[in-house]
C-alpha positions as CSV (number, residue, x, y, z in Angstrom):
1,M,-9.5,-150.5,-8.8
2,L,-6.1,-148.3,-9.3
3,L,-4.6,-151.4,-10.9
4,L,-7.0,-151.8,-13.3
5,I,-6.8,-147.7,-14.0
6,M,-3.3,-148.3,-14.4
7,S,-3.9,-151.5,-16.7
8,I,-6.0,-149.4,-19.0
9,K,-3.7,-146.4,-19.0
10,D,-0.6,-148.5,-20.1
11,L,-2.7,-150.3,-22.6
12,R,-3.9,-147.0,-23.9
13,I,-0.7,-145.9,-24.4
14,I,0.3,-149.2,-26.2
15,L,-2.5,-149.2,-28.6
16,E,-1.6,-145.4,-29.1
17,L,2.1,-146.7,-30.5
18,K,0.4,-148.6,-33.2
19,Y,2.9,-152.1,-33.1
20,P,5.5,-152.6,-35.1
21,M,6.2,-149.1,-33.9
22,T,7.7,-149.9,-30.1
23,I,10.0,-148.4,-27.8
24,D,13.3,-150.7,-28.5
25,T,12.9,-150.3,-31.8
26,I,12.8,-146.7,-32.0
27,F,16.0,-147.3,-30.2
28,S,18.0,-149.7,-31.8
29,R,17.6,-148.1,-35.2
30,L,18.5,-145.0,-33.7
31,K,21.6,-146.3,-32.3
32,E,22.7,-147.8,-35.7
33,Q,22.5,-144.9,-37.2
34,Y,23.8,-142.6,-34.3
35,P,26.1,-144.8,-32.2
36,P,25.6,-143.5,-28.5
37,G,28.8,-141.4,-26.7
38,K,29.5,-139.2,-28.8
39,F,28.7,-136.4,-25.6
40,G,30.4,-138.5,-23.7
41,L,31.0,-138.7,-20.0
42,R,32.4,-134.8,-18.8
43,D,33.4,-132.8,-16.5
44,P,30.3,-132.3,-14.4
45,F,31.1,-128.6,-13.6
46,R,31.8,-127.8,-17.4
47,V,28.3,-129.8,-18.4
48,L,26.3,-127.5,-16.2
49,I,27.7,-124.5,-16.9
50,A,27.4,-125.3,-20.7
51,T,24.1,-126.5,-20.2
52,V,23.4,-123.2,-18.4
53,L,25.0,-121.1,-21.4
54,S,22.7,-123.5,-24.0
55,Q,19.3,-122.0,-22.4
56,R,17.7,-120.8,-25.5
57,T,21.3,-120.8,-27.9
58,R,22.2,-122.9,-30.8
59,D,24.2,-125.8,-30.2
60,E,27.3,-124.6,-32.0
61,V,26.9,-121.0,-30.6
62,T,26.9,-122.8,-26.7
63,D,30.1,-125.0,-27.9
64,R,32.3,-122.0,-29.1
65,A,31.3,-119.6,-26.2
66,T,31.8,-122.8,-23.8
67,E,35.7,-123.1,-25.1
68,K,36.0,-119.2,-25.2
69,L,34.8,-119.5,-21.1
70,F,37.2,-122.2,-19.5
71,A,40.0,-121.6,-22.3
72,K,40.8,-118.9,-19.3
73,Y,38.4,-119.9,-16.3
74,C,38.7,-123.4,-15.7
75,T,37.8,-124.3,-12.0
76,C,34.6,-123.1,-10.1
77,S,36.9,-121.0,-7.9
78,A,38.2,-119.4,-10.7
79,L,34.7,-118.6,-12.1
80,A,33.5,-117.3,-8.9
81,S,36.3,-114.7,-8.9
82,A,35.8,-113.5,-12.4
83,D,34.4,-110.3,-13.3
84,S,31.3,-110.3,-14.6
85,K,31.8,-108.3,-17.4
86,D,34.7,-110.0,-18.2
87,I,32.5,-113.1,-18.1
88,E,30.1,-111.3,-20.7
89,E,33.0,-110.7,-22.9
90,L,33.5,-114.5,-23.1
91,I,30.2,-115.6,-23.1
92,R,29.0,-112.7,-25.8
93,E,27.7,-114.4,-28.3
94,V,24.8,-116.6,-27.0
95,G,21.2,-115.5,-25.7
96,F,20.5,-113.5,-22.9
97,Y,24.4,-113.3,-22.5
98,R,23.8,-110.4,-19.2
99,I,21.7,-112.7,-17.5
100,K,23.7,-115.8,-18.0
101,A,26.9,-114.2,-16.9
102,P,25.7,-113.2,-13.2
103,R,24.2,-116.6,-12.8
104,V,27.7,-118.8,-13.8
105,K,29.5,-116.3,-11.6
106,E,27.1,-116.9,-8.5
107,I,26.3,-120.8,-9.3
108,S,30.4,-120.7,-9.2
109,R,30.4,-119.4,-6.3
110,M,28.1,-121.6,-4.5
111,I,29.5,-124.4,-5.2
112,D,32.9,-123.3,-4.4
113,N,31.2,-122.2,-1.1
114,D,28.6,-124.5,-0.2
115,F,29.5,-127.8,-2.2
116,K,33.0,-128.0,-1.8
117,G,34.0,-127.4,-5.0
118,K,32.4,-130.7,-6.2
119,V,29.3,-130.4,-8.2
120,P,26.1,-132.4,-6.4
121,A,25.2,-135.1,-8.1
122,D,21.3,-135.3,-7.0
123,M,18.5,-133.5,-7.9
124,E,17.7,-132.1,-5.2
125,S,20.9,-129.8,-4.6
126,L,21.4,-129.4,-8.4
127,L,17.1,-127.4,-8.4
128,L,19.4,-125.1,-5.8
129,L,22.0,-123.0,-8.0
130,P,20.5,-120.2,-9.9
131,G,19.1,-120.8,-13.3
132,V,19.4,-124.4,-13.1
133,G,16.1,-126.5,-13.9
134,R,15.2,-130.1,-14.7
135,K,16.6,-130.0,-17.9
136,T,20.3,-128.8,-17.0
137,A,20.1,-130.8,-13.8
138,N,19.2,-134.1,-15.4
139,C,22.0,-133.2,-18.3
140,V,24.5,-133.0,-15.3
141,L,23.4,-136.3,-14.1
142,V,23.1,-138.0,-17.3
143,Y,27.0,-136.6,-18.7
144,G,28.5,-135.7,-16.4
145,F,27.9,-139.0,-13.7
146,G,26.3,-141.3,-15.8
147,M,23.8,-141.7,-13.9
148,D,20.1,-142.9,-15.3
149,A,17.9,-139.9,-15.8
150,V,15.5,-138.3,-18.7
151,A,17.3,-134.9,-19.7
152,V,14.1,-133.2,-22.1
153,D,15.5,-130.4,-24.6
154,T,13.1,-129.2,-27.1
155,H,14.2,-131.9,-29.5
156,V,13.5,-134.3,-26.9
157,H,10.2,-132.6,-26.2
158,R,9.8,-132.4,-29.9
159,I,10.4,-135.8,-31.2
160,S,8.7,-138.0,-28.5
161,N,5.6,-136.0,-29.5
162,R,6.2,-136.6,-33.1
163,L,6.4,-140.2,-32.4
164,G,4.0,-140.6,-30.3
165,L,6.1,-141.9,-27.4
166,V,3.7,-138.6,-25.1
167,R,1.5,-136.6,-25.6
168,T,2.7,-133.3,-24.0
169,G,2.8,-129.5,-24.0
170,T,5.6,-128.9,-22.2
171,P,9.2,-130.6,-21.7
172,E,8.5,-130.5,-17.7
173,E,5.3,-133.2,-18.9
174,T,7.4,-134.9,-21.3
175,E,9.9,-135.6,-18.7
176,T,7.0,-136.9,-16.5
177,E,5.6,-139.3,-18.8
178,L,9.0,-140.3,-20.5
179,R,9.9,-141.8,-16.9
180,R,6.5,-143.4,-17.1
181,V,6.8,-145.1,-20.6
182,L,10.4,-145.7,-21.4
183,P,12.3,-148.7,-19.8
184,K,14.8,-146.9,-17.0
185,R,17.8,-148.9,-20.0
186,H,16.9,-146.0,-22.5
187,W,16.8,-142.8,-19.9
188,K,20.7,-142.1,-19.9
189,N,20.7,-142.1,-24.0
190,I,17.4,-140.5,-25.2
191,N,18.9,-137.3,-25.4
192,E,21.8,-137.9,-26.6
193,L,20.3,-139.8,-29.7
194,F,17.2,-137.6,-29.8
195,V,19.5,-134.4,-29.8
196,R,21.7,-135.9,-32.8
197,F,18.5,-137.2,-35.0
198,G,16.4,-133.8,-34.4
199,Q,19.8,-132.0,-35.6
200,D,20.1,-133.9,-38.6
201,I,16.7,-135.2,-39.2
202,C,13.6,-134.6,-37.3
203,R,14.0,-131.3,-37.6
204,P,11.6,-128.7,-36.3
205,I,10.6,-127.2,-39.8
206,G,11.4,-129.2,-42.7
207,P,12.3,-132.8,-41.3
208,K,13.9,-134.6,-43.8
209,C,11.5,-137.9,-43.7
210,S,13.2,-139.8,-46.4
211,L,16.6,-140.4,-44.7
212,C,14.7,-141.0,-41.6
213,P,16.0,-144.6,-40.5
214,I,12.1,-144.4,-38.8
215,S,10.2,-143.2,-41.3
216,D,8.3,-146.4,-41.9
217,I,6.8,-146.3,-37.9
218,C,5.6,-142.7,-37.6
219,P,2.9,-141.7,-36.9
220,W,3.6,-137.9,-37.6
221,K,4.9,-138.5,-41.0
222,K,1.6,-141.1,-41.6
223,N,-0.6,-138.1,-40.3
224,K,1.3,-135.5,-41.9
């Protein structure tokens, strides 16, 4: 009975995708326009702190603040010893910087003391760090360690729903559904592809559908 239920549920998802729109088609076309690798594999600690700073902050602002912070404090031990007020000044551009400054300091202290100076490479340990949710943890796993994980930010959540890959109300629900419907070979690429696509074309307001490489198979455009 369970197998039958799962089969019907999977069939419903396939039908809702309205072929010829398939997951592989979406990814192959987006990879042609946005070859993966621009974000690259980076230092896990830098990825962690940058992702914490990025919460409710535009990408370009996050990049500037991260550069300023790491230009002065380039290791977790240095950040752990830094004055919170100094961290505040360096990241002042980001949203909620007064909350994030002590959070960054505490994350650095925990990594330095509890994890022997190394960012943990597992979800359970990452979630112990203050201000780190599943999105941040998955970004660290993907961009810091090159692991297969589904990092869902606002771009991934919005675009996955527009394309009909999921029908979800929150990024957390989107991650759960994407882990179920996406072949694992696409997990580590979905964040970079959908973020770049979302910044460039599939914007929250005023998407550039006339320039979209998958507009012909997009149910959101057809129903708009």
